[in-house]
C-alpha positions as CSV (number, residue, x, y, z in Angstrom):
1,X,-26.6,10.3,18.5
2,X,-23.5,12.2,17.5
3,X,-21.4,10.3,15.0
4,X,-17.6,10.7,15.1
5,X,-15.1,9.5,12.5
6,X,-11.4,10.3,13.0
7,X,-9.2,9.8,9.9
8,X,-5.4,9.4,10.2
9,X,-3.3,9.7,7.1
10,X,-0.4,7.3,6.8
11,X,3.3,7.9,7.6
12,X,5.7,8.9,4.8
13,X,6.9,6.3,2.3
14,X,9.4,6.5,-0.5
15,X,6.6,6.9,-3.1
16,X,5.2,9.9,-1.2
17,X,8.6,11.5,-0.9
18,X,9.2,11.1,-4.7
19,X,5.7,12.3,-5.8
20,X,5.2,8.8,-7.2
21,X,1.8,7.1,-7.5
22,X,1.6,4.7,-4.6
23,X,3.0,1.3,-5.6
24,X,2.7,-0.7,-2.3
25,X,5.9,0.4,-0.6
26,X,6.4,0.4,3.1
27,X,6.6,3.5,5.3
28,X,10.1,4.8,5.8
29,X,12.1,4.8,9.0
30,X,11.3,8.4,9.9
31,X,7.6,8.0,9.3
32,X,7.5,4.8,11.4
33,X,9.4,6.6,14.2
34,X,7.0,9.6,14.1
35,X,4.0,7.2,14.3
36,X,5.5,5.3,17.2
37,X,6.0,8.6,19.0
38,X,2.4,9.5,18.5
39,X,1.1,6.1,19.7
40,X,-1.5,6.7,22.5
41,X,-2.4,10.2,21.4
42,X,-5.5,9.2,19.5
43,X,-9.0,9.2,21.1
44,X,-10.4,5.9,22.2
45,X,-12.5,4.3,19.4
46,X,-15.3,1.8,19.3
47,X,-14.1,0.6,16.0
48,X,-10.7,0.8,14.2
49,X,-10.5,0.3,10.4
50,X,-7.6,0.5,8.1
51,X,-7.1,0.9,4.3
52,X,-5.7,-2.3,2.9
53,X,-2.5,-0.7,1.7
54,X,0.9,-1.7,3.2
55,X,1.6,1.9,4.4
56,X,-1.7,2.2,6.2
57,X,-1.4,-1.2,7.9
58,X,2.2,-0.4,9.0
59,X,1.1,3.1,10.2
60,X,-1.7,1.5,12.3
61,X,0.8,-1.0,13.8
62,X,3.3,1.7,14.6
63,X,0.5,3.6,16.3
64,X,-0.4,0.6,18.4
65,X,-3.7,0.1,16.7
66,X,-5.3,-3.2,15.7
67,X,-7.7,-2.3,12.9
68,X,-9.9,-4.2,10.5
69,X,-8.8,-4.0,6.9
70,X,-11.7,-2.4,5.0
71,X,-11.6,-2.8,1.2
72,X,-14.1,0.1,0.7
73,X,-11.4,2.4,2.1
74,X,-8.7,1.4,-0.4
75,X,-6.9,4.2,-2.1
76,X,-7.6,5.5,-5.6
77,X,-6.8,2.8,-8.2
78,X,-4.6,4.7,-10.7
79,X,-4.3,1.7,-13.1
80,X,-1.2,1.7,-15.3
81,X,0.2,4.9,-13.6
82,X,0.9,3.0,-10.4
83,X,4.6,3.4,-9.4
84,X,5.3,6.2,-11.9
85,X,6.0,9.8,-10.9
86,X,3.4,12.4,-11.8
87,X,6.1,14.3,-13.6
88,X,6.9,11.3,-15.9
89,X,3.2,10.6,-16.6
90,X,2.5,14.3,-17.3
91,X,5.5,14.3,-19.7
92,X,4.3,11.2,-21.5
93,X,0.5,11.8,-21.4
94,X,-0.1,15.5,-20.8
95,X,-3.7,15.4,-22.1
96,X,-4.6,12.4,-20.0
97,X,-3.2,14.0,-16.8
98,X,-5.0,17.3,-17.6
99,X,-8.3,15.4,-18.1
100,X,-7.8,13.4,-14.9
101,X,-7.2,16.6,-12.9
102,X,-10.2,18.5,-14.3
103,X,-12.9,15.8,-14.8
104,X,-13.7,13.8,-11.7
105,X,-15.5,11.2,-13.8
106,X,-12.4,10.4,-16.0
107,X,-10.0,7.5,-15.5
108,X,-7.5,7.7,-18.4
109,X,-5.1,5.5,-16.5
110,X,-7.5,2.6,-16.6
111,X,-8.2,2.5,-12.9
112,X,-11.1,4.2,-11.1
113,X,-12.2,7.8,-11.3
114,X,-12.3,10.3,-8.4
115,X,-16.1,10.3,-8.6
116,X,-16.2,6.5,-8.2
117,X,-13.9,6.7,-5.2
118,X,-16.0,9.5,-3.6
119,X,-19.1,7.4,-4.0
120,X,-17.5,4.3,-2.5
121,X,-16.2,6.3,0.5
122,X,-19.5,8.1,0.9
123,X,-21.4,4.8,1.2
124,X,-18.9,3.7,3.8
125,X,-19.3,7.0,5.7
126,X,-23.1,6.5,5.9
127,X,-22.5,3.1,7.5
128,X,-19.9,4.6,9.9
129,X,-22.4,7.2,11.0
130,X,-24.5,4.4,12.5
131,X,-21.7,3.1,14.7
132,X,-22.2,3.8,18.4
133,X,-19.0,5.6,19.5
134,X,-16.1,6.9,17.5
135,X,-14.7,5.2,14.4
136,X,-10.9,5.6,13.9
137,X,-9.7,5.0,10.3
138,X,-6.1,4.9,9.2
139,X,-6.6,5.6,5.5
140,X,-4.9,6.8,2.3
141,X,-4.9,10.6,1.8
142,X,-7.3,10.3,-1.2
143,X,-9.8,8.5,1.1
144,X,-9.7,11.5,3.4
145,X,-10.3,13.8,0.5
146,X,-13.2,11.7,-0.7
147,X,-14.8,11.6,2.8
148,X,-14.6,15.4,3.0
149,X,-16.2,16.0,-0.3
150,X,-19.0,13.6,0.6
151,X,-19.5,14.9,4.1
152,X,-19.7,18.5,3.0
153,X,-21.6,17.7,-0.1
154,X,-19.2,19.7,-2.3
155,X,-18.5,18.9,-6.0
156,X,-16.0,16.1,-6.6
157,X,-13.8,18.7,-8.4
158,X,-12.9,20.0,-4.9
159,X,-11.0,16.7,-4.3
160,X,-7.8,18.0,-5.8
161,X,-7.9,21.2,-3.7
162,X,-7.6,19.3,-0.4
163,X,-4.1,18.6,0.9
164,X,-3.7,15.8,3.5
165,X,-0.2,15.7,4.9
166,X,1.3,12.5,6.4
167,X,0.3,11.6,10.0
168,X,-2.4,14.2,10.4
169,X,-5.9,13.8,11.9
170,X,-9.1,14.9,10.1
171,X,-12.3,14.6,12.1
172,X,-15.9,14.5,11.1
173,X,-18.7,14.7,13.6
174,X,-22.4,15.1,13.2
175,X,-25.9,13.8,13.4
176,X,-28.8,13.3,11.2
177,X,-26.6,13.2,8.0
178,X,-25.1,16.6,8.7
179,X,-21.3,16.6,9.2
180,X,-18.9,19.1,10.7
181,X,-15.3,19.1,9.7
182,X,-12.1,19.5,11.8
183,X,-8.9,19.0,9.9
184,X,-5.2,19.2,9.9
185,X,-4.3,18.4,13.6
186,X,-0.8,16.9,13.5
187,X,-0.8,13.5,15.1
188,X,0.7,13.5,18.6
189,X,-0.6,17.0,19.5
190,X,-3.3,16.9,22.2
191,X,-6.9,17.2,21.3
192,X,-8.2,20.4,22.8
193,X,-11.9,19.5,22.3
């Protein structure tokens, strides 16, 4: 059986536009409009899941999807940095930010490490591989990054090298524990495969 997991990143929000660690804000009007325009462009799925964040739930709703909130797909917990800009944190705690960006096992913010997130998403991906039919997941960008590192079995340090723009589709397909990656299709563009 071929397993298929389609990830959709959320629409833009004020925190994303300001390079601020996500703090629970809603998607903005332009992001919501883009998501509504793309409604109906996604492949049919046997199962739809959503990160528990506000912006993922709102993106799913704007896309016309009714997904199950899945705690294992929650975004990276950045602890006390939540709501602060990366620039402000880097100015106040340059050593902590440098450590965080170079050591996937570190969590100087008091939240979770990239390595912990990758492990959590990897376990979820193993379960998703057993689903008959496609799984569609509206998830935080860091969840997409974690899924890619796990699916391709690359070091967790690769996590920071992966850009996941808003409202894009990243697809994994495979069988017998071997995944293939298709990434970066803008939401709303037809699937040519």
